[in-house]
C-alpha positions as a Markdown table, in Angstrom:
| # | Residue | x | y | z |
|---|---|---|---|---|
| 1 | Unk | 12.4 | 23.7 | -263.1 |
| 2 | Unk | 11.2 | 24.7 | -259.9 |
| 3 | Unk | 7.5 | 24.2 | -259.7 |
| 4 | Unk | 5.9 | 26.8 | -258.1 |
| 5 | Unk | 1.7 | 27.1 | -257.5 |
| 6 | Unk | 1.0 | 30.6 | -256.7 |
| 7 | Unk | -2.8 | 32.2 | -257.1 |
| 8 | Unk | -3.2 | 34.9 | -259.6 |
| 9 | Unk | -3.5 | 38.0 | -257.7 |
| 10 | Unk | -6.2 | 40.4 | -258.8 |
| 11 | Unk | -6.6 | 44.2 | -258.0 |
| 12 | Unk | -10.6 | 43.6 | -257.3 |
| 13 | Unk | -9.8 | 40.8 | -254.8 |
| 14 | Unk | -8.4 | 42.6 | -251.8 |
| 15 | Unk | -9.0 | 39.7 | -249.2 |
| 16 | Unk | -6.7 | 37.7 | -251.3 |
| 17 | Unk | -9.6 | 35.0 | -252.5 |
| 18 | Unk | -11.2 | 34.6 | -249.1 |
| 19 | Unk | -8.0 | 33.8 | -247.4 |
| 20 | Unk | -6.6 | 35.6 | -244.4 |
| 21 | Unk | -6.5 | 39.4 | -244.8 |
| 22 | Unk | -3.1 | 41.2 | -244.2 |
| 23 | Unk | -4.7 | 44.0 | -242.2 |
| 24 | Unk | -7.3 | 46.9 | -242.7 |
| 25 | Unk | -7.2 | 49.8 | -245.5 |
| 26 | Unk | -6.4 | 49.9 | -249.1 |
| 27 | Unk | -2.9 | 49.0 | -249.0 |
| 28 | Unk | -3.4 | 45.1 | -247.6 |
| 29 | Unk | -3.5 | 43.9 | -251.5 |
| 30 | Unk | -0.4 | 45.7 | -252.3 |
| 31 | Unk | 1.4 | 44.8 | -249.0 |
| 32 | Unk | 0.6 | 41.2 | -250.3 |
| 33 | Unk | 1.8 | 41.7 | -253.7 |
| 34 | Unk | 5.0 | 42.7 | -252.5 |
| 35 | Unk | 5.6 | 39.6 | -250.0 |
| 36 | Unk | 4.9 | 37.2 | -252.8 |
| 37 | Unk | 6.9 | 39.2 | -255.3 |
| 38 | Unk | 9.6 | 39.4 | -252.5 |
| 39 | Unk | 8.9 | 35.6 | -252.0 |
| 40 | Unk | 9.2 | 34.6 | -255.3 |
| 41 | Unk | 12.1 | 36.4 | -256.8 |
| 42 | Unk | 14.4 | 36.5 | -253.8 |
| 43 | Unk | 13.7 | 32.7 | -252.0 |
| 44 | Unk | 12.5 | 30.8 | -255.1 |
| 45 | Unk | 15.0 | 32.3 | -257.4 |
| 46 | Unk | 12.3 | 33.0 | -260.3 |
| 47 | Unk | 13.1 | 35.9 | -262.9 |
| 48 | Unk | 10.9 | 38.8 | -263.5 |
| 49 | Unk | 9.1 | 37.4 | -266.7 |
| 50 | Unk | 8.3 | 34.0 | -264.2 |
| 51 | Unk | 6.5 | 35.8 | -261.7 |
| 52 | Unk | 4.7 | 37.8 | -264.2 |
| 53 | Unk | 3.4 | 34.6 | -265.6 |
| 54 | Unk | 2.3 | 33.2 | -262.3 |
| 55 | Unk | 1.0 | 36.0 | -260.9 |
| 56 | Unk | -0.6 | 38.0 | -263.4 |
| 57 | Unk | 1.6 | 41.2 | -262.2 |
| 58 | Unk | 2.9 | 43.3 | -265.2 |
| 59 | Unk | 7.2 | 43.4 | -265.0 |
| 60 | Unk | 7.3 | 46.9 | -264.4 |
| 61 | Unk | 4.5 | 46.9 | -261.8 |
| 62 | Unk | 6.5 | 43.8 | -260.4 |
| 63 | Unk | 9.2 | 45.6 | -259.8 |
| 64 | Unk | 7.5 | 48.0 | -258.3 |
| 65 | Unk | 6.5 | 45.5 | -255.7 |
| 66 | Unk | 9.6 | 44.2 | -255.4 |
| 67 | Unk | 11.0 | 47.6 | -254.2 |
| 68 | Unk | 8.7 | 48.3 | -251.9 |
| 69 | Unk | 8.6 | 44.7 | -250.4 |
| 70 | Unk | 12.4 | 44.8 | -250.4 |
| 71 | Unk | 12.5 | 48.1 | -248.3 |
| 72 | Unk | 9.8 | 47.1 | -245.5 |
| 73 | Unk | 11.7 | 44.1 | -245.2 |
| 74 | Unk | 14.9 | 45.9 | -244.5 |
| 75 | Unk | 13.2 | 48.0 | -242.2 |
| 76 | Unk | 11.5 | 45.3 | -240.5 |
| 77 | Unk | 15.1 | 43.2 | -240.0 |
| 78 | Unk | 17.0 | 46.8 | -238.9 |
| 79 | Unk | 14.4 | 47.7 | -236.7 |
| 80 | Unk | 15.2 | 45.5 | -233.5 |
| 81 | Unk | 12.9 | 43.6 | -231.7 |
| 82 | Unk | 9.6 | 45.3 | -230.6 |
| 83 | Unk | 9.4 | 47.1 | -227.2 |
| 84 | Unk | 7.6 | 45.1 | -224.6 |
| 85 | Unk | 4.8 | 47.0 | -222.4 |
| 86 | Unk | 5.5 | 47.9 | -218.9 |
| 87 | Unk | 4.3 | 45.9 | -216.2 |
């Protein structure tokens, strides 16, 4: 059995329990949830119920987070390298 230590994600904790913020705005906690969900599902190989138990995210919300997170990851991977500023 894989042992993973994940902090509980709370809606009332926009800065991630004092950790580095993902950026300004109200979407930062959602991006963090999506990133954690994608990592646990696709890298660690956990099932929806296991991720839900670890993070406290309901399974339905977790599936939405995975969909959004995978879409962002796909976009980032297919966008290519960022353009360089002209000198």
